[in-house]
C-alpha positions in Angstrom: 62.9 136.5 148.8 61.3 139.3 146.7 59.0 141.9 148.3 56.2 140.7 146.0 56.5 137.1 147.1 56.7 138.2 150.8 53.5 140.2 150.3 51.8 137.3 148.7 52.7 134.9 151.5 51.6 137.5 154.0 48.2 137.8 152.3 47.8 134.0 152.4 48.4 133.9 156.1 46.4 137.0 157.0 43.4 136.8 154.8 40.5 134.4 155.1 38.6 132.8 152.2 35.7 135.1 151.3 32.9 135.1 148.7 33.9 137.5 145.9 31.7 140.6 145.5 30.8 142.2 142.2 33.0 145.3 143.0 36.1 143.2 143.9 38.8 143.7 141.3 41.7 142.0 139.7 44.8 143.8 138.5 45.7 143.2 134.9 49.1 144.2 133.5 50.1 144.5 129.8 53.0 145.9 127.8 52.4 149.4 126.6 53.2 148.3 123.1 54.6 145.1 121.5 58.2 146.5 121.3 58.3 146.7 125.1 58.9 143.0 125.4 62.3 143.4 123.9 63.5 146.1 126.3 65.3 145.4 129.6 63.0 147.8 131.5 59.7 147.5 129.6 56.9 150.0 130.2 54.0 148.2 131.8 50.4 149.5 132.0 48.1 148.2 134.7 44.3 148.3 134.9 41.7 147.3 137.4 38.9 144.9 136.3 35.9 144.3 138.6 34.5 140.9 138.9 31.2 142.3 137.6 32.9 143.4 134.4 34.7 140.1 134.1 31.4 138.2 134.3 29.8 140.4 131.6 32.9 139.7 129.4 32.7 136.0 129.9 29.0 136.0 129.1 29.5 138.0 126.0 26.1 137.2 124.6 24.6 139.5 127.3 24.7 139.7 131.1 21.2 138.2 131.2 21.9 135.3 128.8 23.6 132.8 131.1 21.5 130.1 132.8 21.1 130.5 136.6 18.3 127.9 137.3 17.3 124.5 135.9 14.2 122.4 136.7 13.1 119.0 135.5 9.4 117.9 135.3 9.2 114.1 135.6 5.6 114.0 134.4 6.4 115.7 131.0 10.1 114.8 130.8 10.8 118.5 130.2 14.1 120.2 131.4 13.7 124.0 131.7 16.8 126.2 131.8 16.0 129.7 133.0 18.3 132.6 132.0 19.1 135.5 134.4 17.0 137.8 132.3 13.9 135.5 132.8 13.7 133.9 129.4 13.7 130.1 129.4 14.9 127.2 127.2 12.8 124.0 127.3 14.5 120.7 126.4 12.4 117.6 125.8 14.2 114.7 127.5 11.7 112.1 126.2 13.9 110.0 123.9 11.1 107.7 122.7 11.2 108.9 119.1 11.8 106.9 115.9 15.4 107.9 115.6 16.5 107.3 119.2 14.4 104.7 120.8 14.7 101.0 119.9 11.3 99.4 120.2 10.9 96.1 122.2 8.5 93.5 120.9 7.6 90.1 122.4 6.8 87.3 119.8 5.6 83.7 120.1 6.6 81.1 117.6 4.6 77.9 117.8 5.6 74.5 116.6 4.5 74.0 113.0 3.5 77.6 112.6 5.1 80.8 111.1 5.3 84.1 112.8 6.0 87.2 110.6 8.0 90.1 111.9 6.2 93.3 111.4 8.1 95.7 109.2 6.2 98.8 110.5 8.4 99.0 113.6 12.0 99.2 112.5 15.0 98.9 114.7 13.3 96.4 117.0 14.6 94.0 119.6 12.5 90.8 119.4 12.2 88.5 122.4 10.8 85.2 121.1 9.1 82.4 123.0 8.8 78.9 121.5 5.6 77.2 122.3 3.9 73.9 121.5 5.3 70.4 121.1 8.8 69.4 119.9 9.4 70.4 116.4 10.3 73.4 114.3 8.7 76.9 114.5 9.4 79.5 111.8 10.1 83.2 112.2 9.7 85.0 108.9 12.1 87.9 108.5 11.0 91.1 106.8 12.1 91.7 103.2 15.7 92.9 103.1 14.9 94.8 99.9 12.3 96.9 101.8 14.6 98.1 104.6 15.8 101.2 102.7 12.8 103.0 104.1 13.5 101.9 107.7 15.2 104.2 110.3 17.3 101.2 111.1 18.3 98.1 109.1 19.5 96.1 112.1 17.4 93.9 114.2 18.2 91.6 117.1 16.3 88.4 117.8 16.8 86.6 121.1 14.9 83.7 122.7 13.6 83.6 126.2 15.2 80.2 127.0 12.5 78.0 125.5 14.5 77.2 122.4 16.3 73.8 122.2 17.5 71.3 119.7 14.1 69.6 119.9 12.3 72.9 119.7 14.3 75.2 117.4 13.4 78.4 115.6 14.1 78.7 111.9 14.7 82.3 110.7 13.4 82.3 107.1 14.5 84.9 104.6 12.0 86.2 102.0 11.9 84.7 98.6 15.4 84.4 97.1 16.9 86.6 99.8 19.6 85.0 102.0 21.0 85.1 105.5 24.8 85.0 105.2 24.3 83.3 101.9 21.8 80.7 103.1 18.1 80.5 102.8 17.6 80.4 106.6 19.3 80.3 110.0 18.4 78.0 112.9 18.4 79.0 116.5 18.4 75.8 118.6 20.1 76.6 121.9 18.6 78.1 125.1 18.7 81.9 125.1 20.0 81.9 121.5 20.3 85.3 119.9 21.3 86.8 116.6 21.8 90.4 115.4 21.3 90.8 111.6 21.7 93.7 109.2 20.2 94.3 105.8 22.3 95.7 103.0 19.1 96.3 101.0 19.4 93.0 99.2 20.1 90.3 101.7 20.6 89.8 105.5 24.0 89.6 107.1 24.8 88.3 110.5 26.6 90.8 112.7 26.8 88.7 115.8 25.2 85.6 117.2 25.2 83.6 120.4 23.8 80.2 121.1 24.3 79.4 124.8 24.9 75.7 125.4 22.4 74.0 127.7 23.7 73.2 131.2 
């Protein structure tokens, strides 16, 4: 066993775990020049590096740049990251903006009536309740041709369980526009749902689910 390995094992058995201090040091060795790597007895230079210097090197942007505290304010949804030097970064964790938050809208479709989806709130998830006597209620889709100004062109429509074969919802496209090539699409099962996407001309069904009544 080499002397170095014996010394290392001895240190492991003798020393306890301690919290490093800024003036603790590491020993770094490097070849004196690149050619030394080819020599049987290369010349090695050693240097001592303190942990304080190592920390400064790692945080190369400045010793006072790294974050040492973080607080979150639930009332404002603000996350504040404080640097060692005292300056702070504030991150708004409120994701309810037009690009990140999908609005939820509850709609009612009555028998013999037409409910129009509002195109001012794109990217919505619509939960639809069917009301009234048996018969068909109509849900008018927004114009596919107008969705180029939306943040999202995809909408999901799902029923709250009140839809049935006797009380269906007919999704109606605008004018000559189509839904998967047809003028309309019928939801007639409980908890039926459909996700549709506009290509700027017509509506295309991405997925649909019509749960069979039990």
